[in-house]
Structures are given as C-alpha cells and as structure tokens.
C-alpha positions as CSV (number, residue, x, y, z in Angstrom):
1,M,0.0,-0.1,0.0
2,V,1.3,3.2,-0.9
3,S,1.0,6.0,1.8
4,R,0.2,9.9,0.7
5,R,-0.9,11.1,4.0
6,R,1.3,13.2,5.8
7,V,1.7,12.4,9.2
8,F,2.7,14.9,12.0
9,L,3.0,14.2,16.1
10,L,0.9,16.7,17.9
11,G,3.8,17.0,20.8
12,A,5.9,15.2,23.1
13,G,3.9,11.8,24.5
14,T,1.2,11.7,21.4
15,A,0.4,8.0,20.4
16,A,1.4,8.2,16.5
17,A,0.7,5.8,13.5
18,A,2.4,5.2,10.1
19,A,2.2,4.1,7.3
20,F,3.7,0.0,6.6
21,G,4.4,-2.5,4.0
22,A,6.0,-4.9,3.1
23,S,9.6,-5.5,4.5
24,T,13.0,-4.7,2.7
25,A,14.5,-7.4,0.2
26,S,17.6,-7.8,2.0
27,T,18.0,-10.5,4.6
28,A,18.3,-8.7,8.0
29,G,15.1,-6.8,6.9
30,A,13.2,-10.1,5.8
31,A,14.3,-11.4,9.3
32,G,13.3,-8.4,11.0
33,A,10.0,-8.3,9.1
34,R,8.8,-11.9,10.2
35,S,9.1,-11.2,13.9
36,S,6.1,-9.8,15.7
37,T,7.2,-8.6,18.8
38,G,9.9,-6.7,17.7
39,S,13.6,-6.6,17.9
40,T,15.1,-9.4,19.6
41,T,18.6,-10.5,20.8
42,S,19.4,-12.6,18.8
43,S,18.2,-10.7,15.8
44,T,20.3,-8.0,16.8
45,D,23.3,-10.4,17.1
46,A,22.7,-11.9,13.8
47,H,22.4,-8.3,12.3
48,R,25.9,-7.3,13.8
49,R,27.2,-10.2,12.3
50,A,25.6,-9.1,8.7
51,I,27.0,-5.7,9.2
52,D,30.4,-7.1,10.2
53,E,30.7,-9.1,7.1
54,Q,29.4,-6.3,4.5
55,A,32.3,-4.6,6.0
56,A,34.4,-6.9,5.5
57,A,33.3,-8.0,2.1
58,I,34.2,-4.2,1.3
59,L,37.7,-3.8,3.2
60,A,38.9,-6.8,1.0
61,H,39.0,-5.0,-1.8
62,V,40.6,-1.9,-0.3
63,R,44.3,-2.0,0.3
64,R,46.5,1.4,1.4
65,P,49.3,2.3,-1.8
66,R,52.7,1.0,-1.0
67,F,55.9,3.4,-2.0
68,P,59.5,2.9,-2.2
69,D,61.2,4.0,0.3
70,H,62.7,7.2,-1.7
71,S,62.0,10.9,-1.1
72,V,62.6,14.1,-1.9
73,T,62.0,17.8,-0.4
74,I,60.4,20.5,-2.6
75,T,63.1,22.9,-0.6
76,D,65.8,21.0,-2.6
77,Y,64.0,22.4,-5.4
78,G,63.6,26.0,-4.7
79,A,60.8,25.9,-2.8
80,V,60.3,28.2,-0.1
81,G,57.8,28.3,2.7
82,D,57.5,32.2,3.1
83,D,53.8,32.3,1.9
84,T,55.0,35.0,-0.9
85,T,57.6,33.0,-3.4
86,D,55.6,31.1,-6.2
87,C,56.9,27.2,-5.3
88,T,54.8,25.5,-8.4
89,A,57.5,24.8,-10.3
90,A,59.8,23.4,-7.6
91,L,56.6,21.0,-6.6
92,R,56.1,19.9,-10.3
93,A,60.3,19.5,-10.3
94,A,59.8,17.4,-7.5
95,I,57.4,14.9,-8.1
96,K,58.4,14.8,-11.7
97,D,62.0,13.3,-10.5
98,C,60.4,11.3,-7.6
99,A,58.0,9.6,-10.5
100,A,61.4,9.3,-12.5
101,A,63.1,7.4,-9.7
102,G,60.2,4.9,-9.4
103,G,58.3,7.1,-7.3
104,G,58.1,7.6,-3.3
105,H,57.5,10.3,-1.3
106,V,57.5,14.5,-2.2
107,I,58.1,15.8,1.1
108,V,56.3,19.2,2.3
109,P,58.6,20.4,5.1
110,P,57.1,23.3,7.9
111,G,56.2,26.8,6.4
112,T,53.5,28.0,3.7
113,Y,53.8,27.6,0.3
114,R,52.0,29.3,-2.8
115,T,51.4,27.2,-5.8
116,G,49.2,26.7,-8.4
117,A,47.9,22.9,-9.6
118,I,49.6,20.2,-8.9
119,H,49.9,17.0,-10.9
120,L,50.5,13.5,-9.1
121,L,52.4,10.8,-11.1
122,D,52.2,7.4,-10.3
123,R,53.7,6.1,-7.4
124,I,54.0,9.6,-5.5
125,D,53.0,9.9,-2.1
126,L,52.6,13.8,-1.1
127,H,53.5,14.3,2.1
128,L,52.9,17.0,4.1
129,E,54.7,17.3,7.6
130,A,53.4,19.3,10.6
131,G,53.2,23.0,10.1
132,A,53.2,22.8,6.1
133,T,50.6,24.3,4.1
134,L,50.1,24.5,0.6
135,A,48.0,28.0,-0.4
136,F,47.0,27.8,-3.6
137,S,46.6,30.8,-5.8
138,Q,43.6,32.7,-5.9
139,D,44.5,33.1,-10.0
140,P,42.4,31.2,-12.5
141,A,45.1,31.2,-14.6
142,A,47.2,29.1,-12.2
143,Y,44.6,26.4,-13.1
144,L,45.2,26.5,-16.7
145,P,45.7,24.6,-19.3
146,V,42.5,22.7,-19.1
147,V,42.2,19.3,-17.7
148,H,39.4,16.5,-18.8
149,T,37.1,16.5,-15.3
150,R,33.8,16.4,-14.0
151,F,31.2,19.4,-12.8
152,E,28.9,18.1,-11.0
153,G,28.4,15.2,-12.6
154,M,29.0,16.2,-16.2
155,E,32.0,15.7,-18.5
156,C,34.3,18.4,-19.2
157,R,37.5,20.4,-19.9
158,N,37.5,23.4,-17.3
159,Y,40.2,24.4,-15.2
160,S,42.4,21.8,-13.2
161,P,41.3,21.0,-9.7
162,L,43.8,22.1,-7.3
163,I,45.5,18.7,-6.5
164,Y,44.8,16.6,-9.6
165,A,45.7,13.4,-11.3
166,H,44.4,11.3,-14.2
167,G,44.6,7.7,-14.8
168,R,47.4,7.3,-12.2
169,R,48.0,4.2,-10.2
170,G,49.7,4.7,-6.8
171,I,48.8,8.0,-5.3
172,A,48.6,9.9,-1.8
173,L,48.1,12.8,0.1
174,T,49.6,12.3,3.5
175,G,51.0,13.9,6.9
176,S,49.6,16.6,9.1
177,G,49.7,19.6,7.3
178,V,46.9,21.8,5.8
179,I,45.9,21.9,2.0
180,D,44.1,25.5,1.9
181,G,42.1,26.7,-1.3
182,R,41.8,30.1,-0.2
183,G,38.1,30.8,-1.4
184,D,36.6,33.3,-0.2
185,A,33.9,36.1,-0.8
186,T,35.9,37.7,-3.2
187,H,37.6,34.4,-4.8
188,W,36.1,31.7,-6.4
189,W,32.6,31.5,-4.0
190,D,31.4,35.5,-6.1
191,W,31.3,33.4,-9.3
192,T,27.9,31.8,-7.7
193,K,26.2,35.3,-6.7
194,G,23.9,36.7,-9.0
195,G,23.6,40.5,-9.9
196,Q,21.4,42.9,-8.1
197,D,19.0,43.0,-10.9
198,G,18.1,39.5,-11.0
199,S,20.5,38.4,-13.6
200,P,22.2,34.9,-13.0
201,S,25.3,34.2,-11.4
202,P,28.6,33.7,-13.7
203,E,28.4,30.5,-12.8
204,R,24.8,29.8,-13.7
205,V,25.8,30.8,-17.5
206,S,28.5,28.2,-17.3
207,K,26.5,25.6,-15.8
208,D,23.7,25.9,-17.8
209,Q,25.8,26.0,-21.0
210,L,27.3,22.5,-19.9
211,R,24.2,21.1,-19.4
212,A,22.7,21.8,-23.0
213,W,26.0,20.3,-24.5
214,A,25.5,17.2,-22.3
215,E,22.1,16.8,-23.3
216,E,22.7,17.8,-26.9
217,G,25.8,15.2,-26.9
218,V,28.3,17.3,-27.9
219,P,31.7,15.3,-27.3
220,V,33.5,16.1,-23.7
221,A,36.3,17.5,-26.0
222,D,34.6,20.2,-27.6
223,R,32.9,21.2,-23.9
224,V,35.8,23.4,-23.2
225,F,35.5,26.0,-20.6
226,G,38.3,27.4,-18.3
227,A,39.3,31.2,-19.1
228,G,36.1,33.3,-19.9
229,H,34.0,31.1,-18.2
230,H,33.2,30.3,-14.5
231,L,33.1,26.7,-13.4
232,R,35.2,26.4,-10.2
233,P,37.2,23.9,-9.9
234,N,37.4,21.3,-7.0
235,M,40.3,21.0,-4.8
236,I,41.1,17.4,-5.1
237,Q,40.4,15.5,-7.8
238,F,41.7,12.3,-8.5
239,Y,40.3,11.1,-12.3
240,D,40.5,7.3,-13.3
241,C,42.7,6.0,-11.1
242,R,43.5,3.6,-8.9
243,D,45.0,2.7,-5.2
244,V,44.0,6.2,-3.6
245,L,45.1,7.2,0.0
246,I,44.5,10.8,1.3
247,E,45.2,10.5,5.1
248,G,46.0,12.9,8.2
249,V,45.6,16.2,6.1
250,T,43.4,18.9,6.9
251,V,41.8,20.6,3.7
252,K,39.8,24.0,3.6
253,D,38.2,26.7,2.1
254,S,38.1,24.7,-1.5
255,P,37.0,26.7,-4.3
256,M,33.8,24.0,-4.2
257,W,33.8,20.3,-3.8
258,N,36.4,19.7,-1.4
259,I,37.9,15.8,-2.4
260,H,36.3,14.3,-5.4
261,P,37.4,10.5,-6.2
262,V,35.7,9.9,-9.9
263,L,35.8,6.7,-11.6
264,C,38.6,5.6,-8.9
265,R,38.9,2.2,-7.5
266,N,40.5,1.3,-3.7
267,V,40.1,4.5,-2.3
268,T,40.7,5.2,1.6
269,V,40.2,8.6,3.0
270,S,41.3,8.5,6.6
271,G,42.1,11.0,9.2
272,V,41.0,13.8,7.4
273,T,39.4,17.0,8.6
274,V,37.7,18.8,6.7
275,E,37.3,22.5,7.4
276,S,35.1,24.3,4.6
277,P,31.6,25.3,6.0
278,D,31.5,29.0,4.6
279,G,32.0,28.1,1.0
280,P,29.0,27.4,-1.8
281,N,29.0,23.6,-2.3
282,N,31.9,23.1,-0.5
283,D,30.9,18.6,0.1
284,G,33.7,17.2,1.9
285,C,34.4,14.3,0.0
286,N,32.1,13.1,-3.1
287,P,33.2,9.5,-4.4
288,E,31.7,9.3,-7.7
289,S,31.0,6.5,-10.0
290,C,34.0,4.8,-7.5
291,A,34.1,1.1,-6.3
292,Y,35.8,-0.2,-2.9
293,V,35.7,3.2,-1.0
294,H,36.4,3.6,2.9
295,I,36.0,6.5,4.5
296,T,37.3,6.5,8.6
297,D,38.3,8.7,11.3
298,C,37.1,11.8,9.5
299,T,36.0,15.2,10.6
300,F,34.1,17.5,8.2
301,N,32.4,20.8,8.8
302,T,31.4,22.0,5.5
303,G,29.2,24.4,3.1
304,D,27.3,21.6,1.9
305,D,26.9,17.4,2.1
306,C,29.6,16.2,4.3
307,I,29.6,13.2,2.0
308,A,28.2,12.7,-1.0
309,F,28.1,9.1,-2.9
310,K,27.3,9.9,-6.4
311,A,27.4,8.9,-10.4
312,G,26.8,10.9,-12.9
313,R,24.2,13.0,-13.4
314,D,21.3,13.0,-16.4
315,A,22.0,12.3,-20.0
316,D,25.8,12.3,-19.5
317,G,25.5,10.1,-16.2
318,R,23.6,7.9,-18.8
319,R,26.2,7.9,-21.2
320,V,28.8,7.0,-19.1
321,D,26.9,4.8,-16.9
322,V,29.5,3.8,-14.5
323,P,27.9,3.1,-10.8
324,C,28.8,3.9,-7.4
325,H,29.1,1.0,-5.3
326,S,31.2,-1.0,-2.0
327,A,31.7,2.0,0.3
328,L,32.5,1.8,3.9
329,V,31.8,4.8,6.1
330,E,32.9,4.3,9.7
331,D,33.9,6.5,12.9
332,C,33.3,9.8,11.7
333,R,32.3,13.1,13.0
334,M,30.0,15.4,11.3
335,Q,29.3,19.0,12.1
336,D,28.0,21.7,9.8
337,G,26.2,20.6,6.4
338,H,23.5,20.1,4.1
339,G,23.9,16.3,4.5
340,G,25.9,14.0,6.7
341,V,25.7,10.8,4.6
342,T,24.5,11.5,1.4
343,I,24.1,10.0,-1.8
344,G,22.7,11.9,-5.2
345,S,21.8,13.7,-6.3
346,E,23.9,13.0,-9.3
347,M,23.4,9.5,-8.9
348,T,22.5,8.4,-12.7
349,G,24.6,5.4,-13.3
350,G,23.5,4.0,-10.0
351,V,24.9,3.6,-6.4
352,S,24.8,0.8,-4.1
353,N,26.3,-1.4,-1.6
354,I,27.0,1.9,0.8
355,L,27.8,1.1,4.7
356,A,27.6,3.7,7.2
357,R,28.4,2.8,11.0
358,N,29.8,4.5,14.2
359,C,29.2,8.0,12.9
360,H,28.6,10.8,15.3
361,M,26.7,14.3,14.0
362,D,25.7,17.1,15.8
363,S,25.1,20.5,14.8
364,P,21.9,23.1,14.3
365,Q,23.6,23.7,11.2
366,L,23.3,20.5,9.7
367,D,20.3,20.0,7.9
368,R,19.6,16.3,7.7
369,A,22.0,13.7,9.4
370,L,21.3,10.8,6.8
371,R,20.2,12.1,3.1
372,L,19.1,10.7,0.0
373,K,18.0,12.7,-2.9
374,S,17.2,12.2,-6.6
375,N,14.5,13.5,-8.7
376,P,12.7,11.9,-12.3
377,L,15.4,13.5,-14.3
378,R,18.1,11.5,-12.8
379,G,17.1,7.7,-13.4
380,G,19.3,5.1,-12.0
381,Y,18.7,3.4,-8.8
382,I,19.9,3.6,-5.2
383,T,20.1,0.1,-3.3
384,D,21.3,-2.1,-0.2
385,V,22.2,0.9,1.7
386,V,22.5,0.5,5.8
387,F,22.9,3.1,8.2
388,T,24.1,1.5,11.7
389,D,24.6,2.7,15.2
390,I,24.6,6.1,14.1
391,T,24.3,9.1,17.2
392,V,22.8,12.0,15.9
393,G,22.5,15.1,18.2
394,T,21.2,18.0,17.1
395,V,19.8,18.2,13.3
396,G,18.5,21.3,11.5
397,D,15.6,19.9,9.7
398,A,14.7,15.9,9.4
399,V,17.3,12.7,10.5
400,L,16.4,10.9,7.6
401,E,15.5,12.1,4.4
402,I,14.7,10.5,1.1
403,A,13.5,12.8,-1.5
404,L,12.4,12.0,-5.2
405,D,11.6,15.5,-5.8
406,Y,15.3,17.1,-5.8
407,E,15.1,20.6,-6.8
408,N,11.0,20.5,-6.9
409,V,11.3,18.1,-9.4
410,D,8.8,15.7,-9.5
411,T,8.0,14.6,-12.9
412,G,10.3,13.2,-16.0
413,D,11.1,10.5,-18.2
414,Y,13.8,9.1,-15.9
415,Y,12.1,8.2,-12.7
416,P,14.4,7.1,-10.0
417,D,14.5,3.5,-8.2
418,V,15.0,3.6,-5.1
419,H,14.7,0.6,-2.7
420,G,16.1,-1.6,0.1
421,I,17.3,1.2,2.8
422,E,17.9,0.3,6.2
423,L,18.8,2.2,9.5
424,H,19.5,0.1,13.0
425,R,20.3,1.9,16.1
426,V,20.2,5.2,14.8
427,T,19.2,7.6,17.4
428,A,18.7,11.7,17.9
429,A,18.7,14.0,20.4
430,S,16.5,17.1,18.7
431,G,15.0,18.2,15.7
432,P,12.1,19.0,13.9
433,L,11.6,15.8,12.2
434,A,12.5,12.0,12.7
435,W,12.2,11.0,8.9
436,N,10.9,13.1,5.8
437,L,10.3,10.2,3.0
438,I,9.0,12.0,0.1
439,G,8.3,9.7,-3.0
440,N,6.7,10.2,-6.7
441,D,3.0,10.0,-7.0
442,A,4.1,7.5,-10.3
443,N,7.3,6.1,-8.7
444,P,7.2,5.5,-4.7
445,I,10.3,5.0,-2.4
446,R,10.3,1.2,-1.6
447,D,11.2,-1.5,1.0
448,V,12.4,1.2,4.2
449,L,13.6,-0.6,7.6
450,L,13.9,1.0,10.4
451,R,15.0,-0.9,13.4
452,D,15.5,0.0,17.1
453,C,16.3,3.6,16.6
454,A,15.3,6.3,18.9
455,F,14.1,10.1,18.0
456,E,13.9,12.4,20.9
457,G,13.1,16.4,20.9
458,I,11.3,16.2,17.9
459,E,9.1,19.1,17.3
460,E,6.5,18.1,14.1
461,G,7.1,14.4,14.1
462,W,7.8,12.6,10.5
463,V,6.3,12.9,7.1
464,S,5.3,9.8,4.7
465,E,4.8,10.3,1.2
466,N,4.2,7.9,-1.4
467,V,6.1,5.2,0.2
468,E,5.7,1.5,-0.3
469,G,6.8,-1.5,2.5
470,L,7.7,1.4,5.5
471,T,8.4,-1.1,8.1
472,L,9.2,-0.1,11.3
473,H,10.9,-2.3,14.7
474,G,11.2,-0.8,18.0
475,V,11.4,2.6,17.2
476,T,9.8,5.5,19.3
477,V,9.7,9.2,18.5
478,N,9.7,11.3,21.9
479,G,9.8,8.1,24.1
480,E,6.3,6.6,22.3
481,P,6.7,4.1,20.3
482,V,5.7,4.2,16.8
483,Q,3.1,1.1,16.4
484,D,2.6,-1.3,13.9
485,G,-0.6,0.0,11.4
486,T,-1.4,1.3,8.3
487,A,-2.3,4.8,8.1
488,P,-5.8,5.4,5.9
489,A,-5.2,6.5,2.2
C-alpha cells in the first residue's frame, strides 16, 4: 500500500501511526519483518554479524598503496615556505624527479608554500609534514591549461582541480599539514552570486551551457571552459585512478567540492579534517562512480554535504553509465552541512552497497543526518544502503530524508529506483522531523526498514508520502513507540 498522507506528531507523548507495507528485500530486513514481537537479542546479534560481514567484504578490496623507500624534499628544488614565493615549479619538478626514480615520497616541510595546480604521477605520495601548508593561488590562470574533469556529474574540459591526477595508480596525500584552497567571498565563491538586477550568476551561465551540451551529446573534447568561463574547480580530484590514499591532512576553503574521487577503485580517506563551512557547494568528500571506498575517522565541517556518493548526472550519467558501489563509512564526525552521509543527487549511473556505521553527527547547521536525494530527471537507482549505530545530536531539519523531488522536480522521463534502505540503532537528541520520506506519485520509495531507532526532541514528527513498504521495529519518537499499523490512504 502506498501512503500519500503526511503524518505529524502533535507533541511529546502523543501516540502515532505510520504507513507500513512489505519488509525490505535484504536478509536483515526480511528477518526483522517476520518478527511480530519486535527486536530480539538474537536478531540484533545476527544483524551485527551481517554488518561485520558486509564491511569485511568491502574492505577485502581496499588496500593502501605502497611506495618505494625514496623521498625528495621540495625545498631542494627551490620552494620557499614564506607565503610569498611561487613554489609551483619546484613542486612539479620534485614530483617529476621522484616519479622518474620509480616513485616515493615528496616531502613538504614546515612553512607556507604558495602554488598553482599540482598534478600527481604514478607511485607518488605527497607528504605534508606538521606545520606545512599548501596555499593555493587565487588566480584562475594558475589552473590552466584545462584538463578532463567532471563538474557536478558532467564531463568537460575545465580549470584543473587544485590537486589533480588522471589515470594514475598508487597516489597519496598524507601527513598532518594543511591544504588551503583560499576560497573566499571575493575569490571563487563570488562566481555563484547573481546580479542585483536578478541576472544569473556567472557560474549559472556556464553551468547551463554545460548542461545543454551534455543533453545534446556534444563530445567532451568540445565542452571547453576555463578562461572566460566560471566553472569552479574542485580542491582535490583524482580521475580514473587506482589505489588512492588521502590521510591525515586538513583540507579547507575549497573553491567548491573538497575531495572528489571520480571513476576510481580502491580509495582510502582516513583521519582527514575538512574545515570548509562557509563556501557554497563546499562538500567534504564526494566519491563518484567509484568502487571499494573506505572513509574512516574523518571530521567534516562543510558548506554542503559532508559525504556524498554520486554516479553522474542526467544524459551524461547515462552516457558514461558507471555506478558507485561498495563503500564503508565509519567512525566519522559530522558538524555543519546539508547532509551527514548523502547519496545523490547526481546518481544516474546508480549507487549500491553503501554501509555507514559508528558515526556521530551534531549541529543545528546540519540540515539532515542521513540524506538520499534524486528526481525524475536522474534515472538510475539507489539500493542496498545501511546506516547503523549512528548517533545524532541536533539536526536542523530531518534525521533521515529520502526525497525524490530534489529541486522541486517530481515528473520526468527517468524515475529513480530507490529501495532497500535500512536504519539500525540510529538515535537522535533533537530536530524538527524524525524522517522525511517523499516519493513520486508515479514512483514511490520502496522497502525502507527502521529497527531499534530512538528519536528524541522531535518537534513536528515525520512525513511519509508515496512510500511502499515502510517497516518499523522497536522505533520510538519522543519516547513513544510507533505502533505497527496502516494510515488511511
């Protein structure tokens, strides 16, 4: 049965009913649905074992790259950490020489090194020692010539990402230093501001052109932006790479997305801090069309989604048609952002087998803790997604949101298939909504399971529209159990 009814709590202590249907298709969901008495110790233990097995299966394909015991130091190539000298040539020469020697570690010692685009080569670990900062140029010309890249799920030729690699194997950014994109209100971020007369922003003009070219099937080689256009580059983008490690560094104030692996396989992001809460579209880490990703022990304070799994956008996503799958997020901390762990909205190639566990999310400026977003222009699928043992403090809107009307688009030719979503032992201290589930009239969300979840301090209750198969076991809102039952259609 499909519910089209909005359901709200009237206040703490109010008994409530939600829409229910079939259980999820997954093993854990099916086992839970067969229990008429709610969660049991045995079912919980079985679920934990299943989660551990799922995590182990993902991690079996994730290996940290290994590098030769060889190192060079950028100061030996003329770099000066005085926050004044242009060190671009020195960094590039050090990377080239290290790669020519078979690879190894390129050391950035303490100091502040001004630089333009940095391109990594095979078997290179760019290592920032404590006290080292890479301070990137605010001049767009420092990121020319253009390179093959993706901008919001669409391929083009554009300004180089600040740190970039294409088709490389065995690359890393490590250490405890800082990668500073130096985006601010008058550099990069101002490209998103429209005119006082209501005219579109410079970036909107370029973005609309890219969308039109993608829809028309213009070859990527002819989608040239860069100088004279206003598509902001990512901070870190590794494109079509294998065996990737980003560990320990602090990343701040990107032009837009901070960490963006695209079409990569075997990716580890560990112990990273993303401190970029003020910039527009300053997502923390966006694996796109990647396989076997491990994001662990990271802290995100962002101007957009903290982590977002993606797989291309609209016509271009259908052309490339590469999914994002098999990712584990664990032991991370989310502060400000639009979503803590997010999937979409660029998910046309499909996203599956995503597991997030043991994370803590807390900020009134964190709009949603767990967020899945799409619309009928995207197509694709989201399935086999598990959120477990997530502790949420305060959120600005909903603890869980699944919205298939992203950007207020609810009709189109490519309805997304979103099903098989599970939450286990998710708790929240305060926020307006426990969950906000918005399907399409012609295409409902299917098979969502919440088990052993407790939502406290909920001001408005929840929303369920066009949901088929919402199953709750051991779920409380403001201390009151949400009883099994079906809301009138």
